[in-house]
C-alpha positions as CSV (number, residue, x, y, z in Angstrom):
1,M,-78.8,-3.5,28.4
2,K,-75.4,-3.7,30.2
3,P,-75.1,-7.5,29.8
4,F,-75.8,-7.1,26.0
5,V,-72.9,-4.6,25.7
6,E,-70.6,-6.7,27.7
7,M,-71.3,-9.7,25.5
8,W,-70.5,-7.7,22.4
9,I,-67.3,-6.4,23.9
10,Y,-66.3,-9.9,24.9
11,L,-67.1,-11.2,21.4
12,V,-65.1,-8.5,19.6
13,A,-62.1,-9.1,22.0
14,M,-62.2,-12.9,21.3
15,L,-62.4,-12.4,17.6
16,A,-59.4,-10.0,17.7
17,L,-57.4,-12.4,19.8
18,S,-58.3,-15.3,17.5
19,H,-57.1,-13.3,14.5
20,L,-53.8,-12.5,16.2
21,V,-53.2,-16.2,17.0
22,V,-53.8,-17.2,13.3
23,V,-51.5,-14.4,12.1
24,E,-48.8,-15.6,14.6
25,G,-49.2,-19.2,13.4
26,H,-48.6,-18.2,9.8
27,A,-45.6,-16.0,10.7
28,R,-44.1,-18.9,12.7
29,G,-44.6,-21.3,9.8
30,D,-42.9,-18.9,7.4
31,L,-40.0,-18.5,9.8
32,E,-39.6,-22.3,10.2
33,R,-39.5,-22.7,6.4
34,R,-36.6,-20.3,6.2
35,L,-34.6,-21.8,9.0
36,A,-32.6,-24.9,8.2
37,V,-31.9,-27.6,10.8
38,E,-28.2,-28.7,11.0
39,P,-27.5,-32.4,10.5
40,R,-26.2,-32.9,14.1
41,E,-29.2,-31.1,15.5
42,L,-31.6,-33.4,13.5
43,Y,-29.6,-36.4,14.6
44,R,-29.9,-35.4,18.3
45,T,-33.6,-34.7,17.9
46,L,-34.4,-38.0,16.1
47,A,-32.3,-39.9,18.7
48,R,-34.8,-38.9,21.4
49,S,-37.5,-41.5,21.2
50,R,-40.3,-39.1,22.1
51,T,-39.6,-36.7,19.2
52,G,-42.5,-36.5,16.7
53,W,-40.6,-35.3,13.6
54,Q,-41.0,-37.0,10.3
55,V,-38.1,-36.9,7.8
56,V,-39.1,-36.7,4.1
57,D,-36.5,-37.4,1.4
58,V,-37.3,-35.5,-1.8
59,R,-34.3,-36.5,-3.9
60,P,-35.7,-37.2,-7.4
61,D,-34.2,-40.7,-7.8
62,L,-35.1,-43.6,-5.6
63,A,-32.4,-45.9,-7.1
64,G,-29.6,-43.4,-7.3
65,G,-30.4,-41.4,-4.1
66,Y,-32.7,-42.8,-1.4
67,E,-31.8,-46.5,-1.8
68,D,-28.1,-45.7,-1.8
69,S,-28.2,-43.8,1.5
70,H,-30.8,-41.9,3.5
71,V,-31.4,-40.5,7.0
72,P,-32.7,-43.4,9.2
73,G,-36.5,-43.4,9.2
74,A,-36.8,-41.1,6.3
75,V,-39.8,-41.5,4.0
76,P,-39.1,-41.2,0.3
77,L,-41.1,-38.6,-1.6
78,P,-39.2,-38.3,-4.9
79,G,-39.4,-34.8,-6.4
80,C,-42.1,-34.1,-3.7
81,D,-44.6,-36.0,-5.9
82,E,-46.7,-38.5,-4.0
83,A,-47.4,-40.4,-7.2
84,R,-43.7,-41.4,-7.4
85,A,-43.4,-42.5,-3.8
86,P,-43.6,-46.2,-2.9
87,A,-47.2,-47.2,-2.0
88,A,-46.1,-48.1,1.6
89,A,-44.6,-44.6,2.0
90,R,-47.7,-42.6,0.8
91,E,-49.7,-43.4,3.9
92,R,-46.8,-42.4,6.2
93,I,-46.5,-38.9,4.8
94,L,-48.5,-36.7,7.2
95,R,-49.0,-33.0,6.4
96,S,-49.7,-31.9,10.0
97,V,-46.6,-33.4,11.7
98,P,-43.4,-31.3,12.1
99,T,-41.3,-32.3,9.1
100,V,-37.7,-32.0,8.0
101,V,-37.3,-32.0,4.2
102,V,-34.1,-33.6,2.9
103,S,-32.7,-33.0,-0.6
104,A,-29.3,-33.9,-2.1
105,R,-27.4,-30.7,-1.3
106,G,-30.0,-28.4,0.2
107,G,-31.9,-25.7,-1.7
108,E,-33.0,-27.7,-4.7
109,P,-36.3,-26.8,-6.3
110,E,-38.1,-29.9,-5.1
111,E,-37.1,-29.1,-1.5
112,R,-38.5,-25.5,-1.7
113,A,-41.7,-26.7,-3.3
114,C,-42.2,-29.4,-0.6
115,L,-41.8,-27.0,2.4
116,D,-45.2,-25.5,1.7
117,R,-47.0,-28.9,1.7
118,F,-46.5,-29.3,5.5
119,T,-48.0,-27.3,8.4
120,S,-44.6,-27.1,10.1
121,A,-41.5,-27.8,7.9
122,R,-37.8,-27.1,7.9
123,R,-35.1,-28.2,5.5
124,L,-31.9,-30.1,6.3
125,A,-29.0,-27.6,5.9
126,G,-26.7,-29.0,3.2
127,G,-29.1,-31.9,2.5
128,M,-28.0,-35.5,2.5
129,E,-24.5,-34.4,1.4
130,A,-24.0,-32.6,4.8
131,W,-25.5,-35.5,6.7
132,N,-22.9,-37.8,5.1
133,A,-20.1,-35.3,5.6
134,A,-20.9,-35.2,9.3
135,S,-20.5,-39.0,9.4
136,L,-23.9,-39.6,10.9
137,P,-25.7,-42.9,10.8
138,E,-27.5,-43.7,7.6
139,D,-29.7,-46.5,6.1
140,S,-29.8,-47.9,2.6
141,G,-32.1,-50.0,0.5
142,E,-35.8,-49.8,-0.4
143,Y,-38.3,-48.2,1.9
144,A,-39.9,-50.4,4.5
145,P,-42.4,-49.0,7.0
146,P,-41.2,-49.2,10.6
147,S,-42.1,-52.4,12.5
148,V,-44.4,-51.7,15.4
149,K,-43.2,-54.7,17.3
150,A,-39.6,-53.5,17.1
151,G,-40.5,-50.1,18.5
152,G,-40.6,-48.3,15.2
153,G,-36.8,-48.1,14.6
154,C,-34.1,-45.9,16.2
155,L,-30.8,-44.3,15.4
């Protein structure tokens, strides 16, 4: 009888701990969505080659926004709508990868809507406007997936 009771105690304890881990994960995700990453912090993070962050640019216009200037390596997702993204970009948008969402000035509706699409997402404080004001490197032109033979691109 004693092993049976111990098994139930162990099972209940494991279920309680699992529940706490899930609750903590949701709380962490909510906190990350509220905290913005500063442009220079994002630049330093992206400059480290081992960092696994993806940058998603949600400015609504490709021609007037993304193609004029964007964070190097950013994937265009206009208005946070995959149907409007270039075909080559759609397969590069991964929901489970830590993500930074870039809008024009920060705080736009498409930015807020997009944060919930990713498991772990933060927004760029001040958006692309703050990135440019900090005189950080930028790219321009149409989206092209990174070349594997070139190492995937760098800042």
